[in-house]
Steps between C-alpha positions, in 0.01 A plus 500: 500500500186714521306593806135601459335702781137595515351751743186717495398372159832607348771273370864588560761300313873511572750306297833387638799371300716333762736362233623854414627561849814289478796738468689615809575870476705713735529868554619746759301746699584865530472512882827581674593353840451778749306781345447580136422377156694518176317603184354212298279577202336244271392629158288291263437586137684838489784603274850535642529867395172580688633326813839668477339845480277421792790375712688828427196694623489281813866573566429875487170490693623276786874561496583141403833366369559255214237256374595166351253365239445132416290367212250225584269287285222760525671826576774638725611510864665813634708500819650789696703394804420818700338425837180701552215497747178312428317830445755616246497164321119501473518855358751382242266209408200733471688737272622217273347311210588171669258210468199568724502146647863544598412824678178400670529134608751545784302797634173308491634187671702676768843350442637828360780332311535507122670219313680492168569174323866414428472137395413366158144509374423332165869426468629856550611695803475882501781647289689816599446767234576843631614720787317833540766717658431781745697780658314442827671241713437630850299215654623190676493187280435139588827311476316166528282576198801616296694186593201282400456663158873485432494126575207456258668723237879473517529747212380770746778446754668835555242685287238552772553812711591397853550853637334532842408131523393362833650191669202269436561141396152354487205529264168321493458256214167368384422164335172443316354285226356601166 
C-alpha cells in the first residue's frame, strides 16, 4: 500500500508494508519495580571482542558487576543485573557503542524504559555466548530480572551472580509486532 501526499507543491511518498508486521515478539524492560534500572545494552554490527573490551571498561568506570552477553541476528545484547539510577544508566548508555536508536528512542518518547528482545526473530532467539566477569559486585541486583533470564535460559541457572539481590518478583514485559 502506498500513500501519496502533496503539500506546497512538494510530493511526499510513504510506503507501508503491512504484510511484514505479522510476528509477535516479546521482550523485557530494564525498569525495576520501585526505583532503578538494570543495564541493558543493544549492539548492532560490532564484533564480540570489541563489545567485551567495552563492557570491561564500563565495569571499571561505573563499578558494575558481571555482564551476560547474548548473540542476536544482527549483533549482541549485554545485560548487567545491577540496579542503578536513571542518571547512571543514561551515562552508561552515552559512554557505550550501543545502537543509537536503542539509546535515544526511550528518552525522546518519555517512557524511559529500554527493552531487549528475548523471543525468536527469523527463527532464532538470542543465544547466550559469554559472561564478562567483574570483581565489583557491590550493587543491589534485580532478583526478578535474574529469575526471568534463568527461565529463558535454563543453562544459566546457578551461574548468574545473585549476591545482594533484592526481593523483587515482577518485571515489565513488552509485546510488539515486526
